NUPATOR-868991 format. One line per 2 residues: number of its first residue (from 1); for each residue z, y, x of C-alpha. Coordinates in pm, 1 decimal, padded with zeros to 6 digits. Layout:
NUM) Z/Y/X  ...
END
This chain:
1) -14937.0/07146.2/04983.0  -14932.0/06775.8/05024.9
3) -15091.0/06712.5/04697.4  -15368.2/06956.1/04777.7
5) -15440.3/06766.9/05093.5  -15448.3/06429.0/04940.2
7) -15727.8/06510.8/04694.7  -15981.5/06496.6/04987.0
9) -16119.4/06138.4/05055.9  -16073.5/06008.5/05412.5
11) -16383.8/05907.9/05608.2  -16316.7/05568.2/05807.0
13) -16659.6/05490.3/05928.6  -16728.8/05351.3/06287.3
15) -16871.1/05594.9/06526.5  -17232.4/05597.1/06657.5
17) -17398.8/05791.6/06935.9  -17471.5/06162.7/06831.5
19) -17814.8/06311.4/06857.3  -17839.6/06635.9/06661.2
21) -18105.1/06885.0/06629.5  -17840.8/07124.6/06511.4
23) -17459.8/07082.4/06526.8  -17308.8/07089.7/06183.8
25) -16989.2/07264.6/06310.8  -17189.5/07582.9/06283.7
27) -17135.5/07582.1/05914.8  -16773.4/07693.6/05970.1
29) -16789.0/07922.4/06275.6  -17102.9/08122.3/06184.6
31) -17041.9/08494.0/06129.5  -16995.9/08637.6/05764.3
33) -17324.4/08742.7/05633.1  -17396.1/09121.8/05616.6
35) -17471.2/09229.9/05253.5  -17832.7/09291.4/05191.8
37) -17997.5/09600.1/05033.3  -17726.4/09830.7/05182.0
39) -17474.7/09728.2/04916.8  -17131.7/09668.4/05050.3
41) -16970.3/09368.9/04897.1  -16609.5/09425.2/04773.8
43) -16439.3/09083.8/04798.8  -16126.5/09194.5/04622.4
45) -16333.6/09212.5/04294.9  -16460.3/08849.4/04333.7
47) -16333.3/08626.4/04051.0  -16087.4/08367.6/04153.9
49) -16265.5/08113.3/03945.6  -16568.2/08132.8/04151.5
51) -16439.5/08024.3/04474.1  -16215.8/07769.7/04292.4
53) -16532.9/07613.9/04142.6  -16675.0/07600.5/04500.4
55) -16384.8/07402.1/04621.0  -16397.9/07163.8/04335.8
57) -16772.9/07109.1/04375.6  -16727.6/07044.8/04737.6
59) -16449.9/06778.2/04684.9  -16676.8/06602.1/04420.4
61) -16968.1/06600.4/04685.4  -16743.9/06456.8/04951.2
63) -16623.5/06188.0/04721.4  -16973.7/06095.9/04644.8
65) -17071.4/06104.6/05010.4  -16797.8/05869.1/05097.9
67) -16881.9/05623.4/04833.5  -17259.2/05619.8/04950.3
69) -17140.8/05605.4/05305.6  -16931.2/05283.7/05236.2
71) -17218.1/05136.6/05037.6  -17456.1/05185.0/05348.4
73) -17668.2/05453.6/05169.7  -17662.5/05680.2/05478.9
75) -17960.7/05906.1/05388.8  -17796.5/06011.0/05058.3
77) -17452.3/06025.6/05216.0  -17580.6/06270.6/05476.8
79) -17731.6/06483.9/05216.0  -17416.7/06508.3/05014.1
81) -17196.4/06572.1/05325.5  -17418.0/06857.3/05423.1
83) -17406.6/07005.0/05059.3  -17028.1/06970.4/05068.8
85) -17015.4/07149.6/05395.2  -17211.8/07444.8/05244.4
87) -16954.1/07468.7/04959.8  -16668.9/07447.2/05193.0
89) -16812.8/07717.0/05409.8  -16869.2/07951.7/05121.2
91) -16516.2/07873.5/04991.7  -16341.1/07959.9/05328.5
93) -16512.9/08302.1/05333.8  -16323.5/08416.1/05026.3
95) -16006.7/08198.3/05046.7  -15717.5/08424.4/05147.6
97) -15430.1/08181.7/05126.3  -15358.5/08075.5/05481.9
99) -15193.3/07738.2/05364.6  -15507.3/07644.4/05159.4
101) -15726.7/07734.1/05447.5  -15527.3/07520.7/05687.7
103) -15539.6/07223.7/05453.4  -15914.8/07247.0/05421.7
105) -15964.9/07290.7/05789.5  -15765.8/06986.3/05860.3
107) -16017.3/06774.9/05681.2  -16333.4/06950.9/05794.8
109) -16357.6/06792.3/06142.8  -16366.2/06436.1/06000.3
111) -16652.2/06520.2/05759.6  -16848.7/06718.1/06022.5
113) -16809.5/06429.5/06273.0  -16918.5/06168.8/06024.4
115) -17215.5/06375.7/05920.3  -17316.0/06410.6/06281.2
117) -17282.8/06035.1/06340.4  -17499.3/05945.8/06027.9
119) -17765.8/06193.2/06140.5  -17776.1/06036.7/06484.7
121) -17801.8/05694.0/06336.6  -18074.1/05796.0/06112.8
123) -18264.9/05962.6/06396.1  -18223.0/05664.3/06613.4
125) -18390.8/05431.2/06354.0  -18691.6/05664.1/06378.8
127) -18701.7/05664.5/06755.1  -18429.5/05800.6/06963.9
129) -18635.2/05918.7/07247.9  -18878.4/06126.3/07039.6
131) -18600.0/06289.6/06840.7  -18406.1/06368.7/07154.7
133) -18706.3/06537.8/07311.7  -18757.0/06738.2/06997.8
135) -18399.1/06838.0/06979.5  -18425.5/06983.7/07336.2
137) -18749.0/07171.8/07242.6  -18606.1/07322.4/06930.9
139) -18285.7/07411.5/07109.2  -18470.2/07623.4/07358.3
141) -18664.3/07784.7/07065.4  -18343.8/07865.2/06890.5
143) -18220.4/08050.6/07190.2  -18536.0/08255.0/07181.4
145) -18504.1/08330.2/06823.1  -18162.7/08482.8/06862.9
147) -17951.2/08344.6/06593.2  -18196.6/08203.4/06337.4
149) -17926.3/07925.9/06272.2  -17665.1/08179.4/06166.1
151) -17908.4/08334.6/05920.2  -17980.5/07984.5/05754.8
153) -17609.8/07913.4/05742.4  -17558.1/08259.8/05568.1
155) -17830.6/08185.7/05311.9  -17695.2/07839.6/05246.8
157) -17341.7/07984.3/05190.0  -17489.3/08250.4/04951.8
159) -17685.8/07997.7/04764.5  -17368.5/07777.8/04724.9
161) -17175.3/08080.5/04595.6  -17439.5/08154.5/04331.0
163) -17451.8/07809.0/04224.1  -17083.6/07772.3/04184.7
165) -17093.6/08059.3/03930.5  -17357.0/07887.1/03729.6
167) -17185.7/07548.6/03742.8  -16961.9/07663.7/03450.3
169) -17264.6/07711.0/03231.5  -17326.6/07336.9/03213.9
171) -17206.6/07178.5/02901.5  -17019.6/06861.5/03015.0
173) -16866.8/06772.4/02675.5  -17094.4/06699.4/02360.4
175) -17033.6/06956.5/02081.8  -17036.4/06653.5/01843.2
177) -17300.7/06817.7/01601.5  -17558.9/06580.5/01459.3
179) -17891.6/06649.5/01328.2  -17766.4/06536.4/00974.9
181) -17493.2/06810.3/01005.7  -17759.1/07077.3/00999.0
183) -17856.0/07135.1/00643.1  -18216.2/07210.3/00586.1
185) -18446.9/07335.6/00856.8  -18647.0/07023.0/00863.5
187) -18936.0/07171.0/01042.8  -18722.9/07302.6/01329.6
189) -18547.1/06983.0/01368.4  -18866.4/06777.0/01385.2
191) -19015.6/07017.7/01640.1  -18698.1/07003.1/01868.1
193) -18690.1/06616.9/01839.0  -19039.7/06610.0/01957.5
195) -18948.0/06822.8/02263.1  -18606.1/06694.1/02338.5
197) -18544.7/06330.4/02200.9  -18891.4/06153.7/02208.7
199) -18984.2/06240.7/02586.6  -18661.3/06062.6/02700.3
201) -18648.3/05775.5/02461.6  -19009.3/05706.1/02442.5
203) -19182.2/05834.5/02759.0  -19484.4/05603.2/02695.3
205) -19573.9/05834.9/02399.6  -19658.9/06123.6/02642.4
207) -19968.6/06003.0/02825.2  -20297.0/06182.8/02920.0
209) -20292.5/06542.5/02800.0  -20011.9/06489.0/02561.1
211) -19715.6/06684.0/02705.1  -19373.9/06773.7/02544.3
213) -19311.4/07143.4/02442.2  -19162.9/07341.6/02723.7
215) -19020.3/07651.9/02554.2  -18876.5/07725.1/02206.9
217) -18785.3/08064.4/02043.7  -18551.8/08040.4/01740.0
219) -18538.1/08378.3/01551.0  -18409.5/08475.6/01221.5
221) -18116.8/08667.3/01051.5  -17771.6/08627.5/01187.8
223) -17577.4/08340.1/01071.5  -17868.4/08108.4/00971.5
225) -17792.0/07824.2/01229.9  -17980.5/07903.5/01540.0
227) -17676.6/07833.8/01784.6  -17580.1/07546.8/01556.4
229) -17923.1/07388.0/01616.1  -17863.6/07430.1/01983.5
231) -17537.5/07243.4/01958.1  -17717.9/06970.2/01783.6
233) -17973.1/06958.2/02065.3  -17681.0/06928.9/02311.4
235) -17533.4/06651.1/02128.9  -17838.1/06447.8/02059.1
237) -18032.1/06494.0/02377.0  -17963.6/06275.2/02678.0
239) -18018.8/06569.3/02929.2  -17827.5/06822.6/03112.2
241) -17757.1/07114.8/02894.8  -17704.7/07474.9/03044.0
243) -17566.9/07726.3/02790.5  -17648.5/08070.7/02929.0
245) -17573.1/08425.7/02813.8  -17659.9/08745.3/02973.7
247) -17315.8/08772.6/03153.7  -17407.2/08458.6/03348.5
249) -17722.4/08613.6/03502.1  -17651.1/08971.7/03532.1
251) -17459.3/09107.2/03843.3  -17373.9/09451.8/03960.3
253) -17484.3/09365.1/04320.5  -17834.3/09454.2/04422.6
255) -18069.2/09158.1/04411.3  -17819.1/08901.2/04298.3
257) -17928.3/08876.4/03930.5  -18273.5/08753.7/04036.4
259) -18126.3/08503.3/04266.7  -17907.3/08378.9/03988.0
261) -18205.2/08335.2/03756.4  -18400.0/08146.1/04040.3
263) -18101.3/07927.4/04113.4  -18051.6/07839.9/03740.5
265) -18411.1/07698.8/03705.9  -18369.0/07529.8/04040.6
267) -18060.5/07348.8/03922.0  -18238.1/07254.3/03600.4
269) -18526.0/07109.3/03802.1  -18276.0/06908.4/04019.8
271) -18102.9/06774.4/03715.1  -18398.7/06697.5/03501.7
273) -18435.3/06625.2/03223.7  -18248.7/06936.4/03135.5
275) -18234.0/07210.6/02867.6  -18168.3/07582.8/02924.5
277) -18026.1/07753.7/02615.9  -18024.9/08127.0/02634.6
279) -17839.2/08292.8/02350.5  -17929.9/08652.1/02250.8
281) -18231.2/08652.1/02474.9  -18313.0/09002.3/02358.0
283) -18043.9/09142.9/02576.0  -18228.5/09012.7/02887.8
285) -18587.1/09046.3/02805.6  -18640.4/09365.8/02609.1
287) -18968.9/09570.4/02619.6  -19074.6/09653.3/02963.1
289) -19177.5/10023.1/03033.6  -18915.2/10177.2/02798.9
291) -18752.9/10486.7/02907.9  -18403.0/10343.5/02952.2
293) -18510.5/10044.0/03141.2  -18353.6/10004.9/03500.9
295) -18521.7/09870.1/03802.2  -18274.3/09576.7/03819.5
297) -18352.3/09490.5/03466.4  -18716.2/09491.1/03528.4
299) -18678.1/09256.4/03820.6  -18471.9/09013.1/03616.9
301) -18750.9/09004.8/03350.1  -19015.8/08938.7/03618.3
303) -18811.1/08662.9/03780.3  -18767.4/08505.7/03447.7
305) -19127.9/08518.3/03365.7  -19212.9/08360.1/03705.2
307) -18960.6/08090.0/03665.1  -19071.2/07996.4/03305.5
309) -19423.5/07973.6/03384.7  -19505.4/08056.8/03745.9
311) -19743.1/07904.6/04005.9  -19595.1/07617.4/04193.8
313) -19331.1/07531.4/03942.0  -19323.9/07183.7/03775.9
315) -19121.2/07226.4/03454.7  -19247.9/06920.3/03260.4
317) -18877.2/06795.4/03214.5  -18718.9/07133.2/03175.9
319) -18699.7/07278.6/02815.7  -18616.1/07649.7/02762.5
321) -18448.6/07708.4/02431.6  -18379.4/08068.3/02315.3
323) -18234.3/08244.5/02015.0  -18257.2/08596.2/01892.8
325) -18187.1/08803.2/01580.8  -18438.3/09087.5/01696.9
327) -18772.5/08914.7/01780.9  -18968.8/09247.3/01792.6
329) -18748.6/09373.9/02069.1  -18869.8/09098.7/02304.5
331) -19128.9/09175.9/02574.9  -19481.7/09054.5/02475.2
333) -19505.9/08843.8/02792.6  -19181.0/08677.4/02731.2
335) -19278.5/08615.2/02373.9  -19607.2/08451.8/02501.6
337) -19406.8/08218.1/02735.4  -19252.5/08044.8/02425.0
339) -19489.6/07776.7/02303.7  -19316.2/07748.0/01968.9
341) -19166.6/08046.4/01781.4  -18973.6/07908.0/01478.8
343) -18838.2/08118.8/01202.5  -18485.0/08016.7/01094.2
345) -18461.6/08154.8/00746.4  -18173.5/08185.3/00493.4
347) -18091.3/07846.4/00342.2  -18269.9/07727.2/00042.3
349) -18109.7/07598.6/-00281.6  -18064.4/07242.1/-00152.5
351) -17935.8/07356.3/00179.2  -17672.2/07580.1/00022.6
353) -17565.1/07302.0/-00203.0  -17519.2/07077.2/00097.6
355) -17346.6/07334.1/00293.1  -17059.8/07371.5/00034.0
357) -17004.0/06996.9/00061.6  -17017.0/06996.7/00449.3
359) -16772.6/07291.1/00478.2  -16528.5/07133.8/00214.4
361) -16522.9/06805.9/00395.0  -16242.6/06567.4/00293.8
363) -16029.5/06855.6/00137.6  -15910.8/06760.9/-00208.4
365) -16117.5/06922.6/-00474.0  -16227.7/06866.5/-00845.4
367) -16574.5/06992.0/-00824.6  -16854.4/06798.4/-00979.8
369) -17220.8/06777.5/-00871.7  -17312.4/07027.2/-01139.3
371) -17045.8/07269.3/-01001.5  -17207.7/07249.5/-00646.7
373) -17543.1/07324.6/-00799.1  -17411.2/07617.2/-00989.5
375) -17250.0/07760.5/-00667.4  -17582.1/07714.4/-00490.4
377) -17759.1/07921.8/-00759.9  -17504.1/08192.7/-00746.0
379) -17510.7/08224.1/-00358.9  -17881.1/08314.6/-00346.9
381) -17940.2/08544.1/-00042.1  -17629.0/08410.0/00148.7
383) -17654.7/08291.6/00507.1  -17507.7/07983.9/00640.0
385) -17231.4/08196.1/00796.4  -17166.9/08368.8/00457.8
387) -17126.7/08023.7/00295.3  -16890.1/07919.1/00567.0
389) -16673.2/08227.2/00528.1  -16678.2/08180.8/00156.5
391) -16557.0/07822.5/00175.6  -16289.8/07926.1/00426.6
393) -16148.5/08183.9/00193.7  -16150.1/07928.0/-00089.7
395) -15950.4/07676.9/00127.3  -15668.4/07922.3/00122.9
397) -15667.4/07975.5/-00258.0  -15446.3/07672.0/-00327.4
399) -15209.8/07782.4/-00058.2  -15187.6/08123.4/-00215.6
401) -15133.5/07950.8/-00557.9  -14837.0/07751.3/-00418.8
403) -14678.5/08077.5/-00260.1  -14694.6/08251.9/-00595.9
405) -14602.2/07967.6/-00824.5  -14289.4/07975.8/-01036.7
407) -14316.7/07627.2/-01165.1  -14361.4/07286.4/-00991.2
409) -14421.1/06930.3/-01105.9  -14263.5/06649.7/-00915.2
411) -14476.4/06335.0/-00889.4  -14380.0/05968.4/-00837.7
413) -14013.5/06003.5/-00917.6  -13736.2/06126.2/-00681.9
415) -13924.0/06057.4/-00360.8  -14265.0/06225.5/-00460.3
417) -14426.7/06548.8/-00389.1  -14390.6/06889.0/-00549.9
419) -14709.6/07051.3/-00677.4  -14752.5/07392.6/-00847.1
421) -14814.5/07374.2/-01227.1  -14800.3/07590.9/-01541.2
423) -14497.7/07641.3/-01740.0  -14620.3/07418.4/-02029.8
425) -14688.4/07105.3/-01824.1  -14453.6/06824.7/-01912.6
427) -14193.6/06771.8/-01639.9  -14237.6/07136.4/-01498.6
429) -13928.0/07265.4/-01310.4  -13880.7/07639.0/-01273.3
431) -13834.2/07696.4/-00895.8  -14020.2/07853.1/-00598.3
433) -14149.0/07727.5/-00278.2  -13886.9/07912.9/-00082.9
435) -13611.1/07745.3/-00290.4  -13756.6/07405.6/-00243.6
437) -13770.9/07466.6/00126.3  -13406.2/07567.8/00135.0
439) -13325.7/07242.3/-00026.5  -13488.3/07051.0/00264.6
441) -13803.1/06955.8/00078.2  -14065.0/07183.7/00254.7
443) -14259.0/06866.4/00375.8  -14280.3/06743.6/00007.7
445) -14469.4/07046.4/-00118.1  -14839.6/06999.3/-00153.8
447) -15093.0/07253.3/-00276.8  -15327.5/07169.0/-00571.6
449) -15681.6/07051.7/-00526.1  -15965.3/07328.3/-00509.8
451) -16132.5/07388.5/-00831.2  -16447.9/07583.6/-00941.9
453) -16227.1/07888.3/-01045.2  -16121.1/07918.5/-00690.4
455) -16482.5/07963.2/-00588.1  -16556.1/08205.2/-00873.6
457) -16261.5/08418.8/-00772.6  -16372.6/08441.2/-00406.2
459) -16748.8/08504.6/-00489.0  -16654.3/08780.2/-00723.1
461) -16554.2/08982.0/-00418.3  -16790.9/08861.1/-00144.7
463) -17130.4/08992.8/-00075.5  -17420.0/08874.1/00147.8
465) -17461.6/09019.3/00497.3  -17851.4/09015.2/00524.7
467) -18036.3/09279.1/00337.1  -18382.2/09251.5/00174.2
469) -18532.0/09512.6/00418.9  -18417.4/09291.2/00721.6
471) -18577.1/08978.9/00566.5  -18909.7/09165.1/00537.3
473) -18905.3/09241.4/00917.5  -18867.9/08863.2/00989.7
475) -19141.8/08773.6/00739.1  -19379.3/09010.4/00892.6
477) -19302.9/08877.1/01235.2  -19359.2/08510.0/01122.9
479) -19692.9/08606.9/00972.0  -19803.0/08770.8/01300.5
481) -19652.7/08541.0/01575.8  -19438.8/08264.1/01441.8
483) -19411.1/07977.1/01208.9  -19165.3/07864.0/00933.5
485) -18884.8/07629.3/01033.4
END
């Protein structure tokens, strides 16, 4: 328990006179909120990771507040103290371990006291007498309202809980996928660079009526690189990246899904410039008015539409990037919200040739440039995912040859490696991989380099996963609503 208590920073600032409009200790002694819409919340079904994320976020906010407090930035420190108290309050509502509760409670009085002191100090700078009179007047009004403060605290705790669940959607580590790693798709990459990279690096370009794109829809057959493009955006963009799926925004509790959508866009605006990537958006935004559409699903779509392009929302620095395999399944209002609807087609000849090289990487092989060109011609109709699976299967062919080999060749004398070979090769020794391993030479066995025959063997049994009829659907949608990528 001692290690848990030591992770909280200690506040050692001098005291000042307290003049508060509202005591901050109410954050921890207000009653638990009553569930709305008549739905009883079963706390035993809450995920442990949710309130664990609340505690981690609260600790990070307190550390930031202490650092700002020591630097004399009292206004920012007060804001982070109050936000940390919100997270602690939400965490304590669901924490069942009494030892953990006691460890947190032991630190809270210091944070509350210091936050009160900073607020009093800031109020005193603006005029202590006027603030004190206003505090008295508001205090009487609160008594008349009959518990308005408690409702505010409950809303703050609920808001902190929802944000803690969305905090895991922020991509903190770069996927390490560069623009050059994406074969082909030059039009899509150029459009994304205009929307993501240029506004951050060259803000002087966007003056007057020139504004960056605010919403992109990437559609096309499965396995063509839509999510891979999103990884490149996350790597190249100097922005906060939110990777969202339907499970992050849908909840079984009445009214909570809409609040998750609203909090997601609110967090994106607070952390701008930011990018919201919604994969398989058709699972969230299907056609409205269908027979199997529920009321909760309709409300989620409405909230998403309002947040993407609603009145009073400034989203100049928030980009919404979505991907789907079924563009016709999207609601027409959702489709209109996307400024750019880019078709991600099957890779062309040059792109397929490059994909074979990228997926092989530095693996030893004996293929020439003409071999790669021949492979690209033979895989017409293959998606990027099909080529990746093909190369992965080919990478195991040398291992299979080594397992089945009956003759091995020893290179570089007695201390060299053993490589499978044919029976007629000079210096071939009749043995197997298992026999060499029994003699203690397992680490000396190396598979042969990949050859063109390995690819021909794999391609003889592999077929593309996208049919001609499916491609016709994407072509028709592109002709009606989209553009080539």
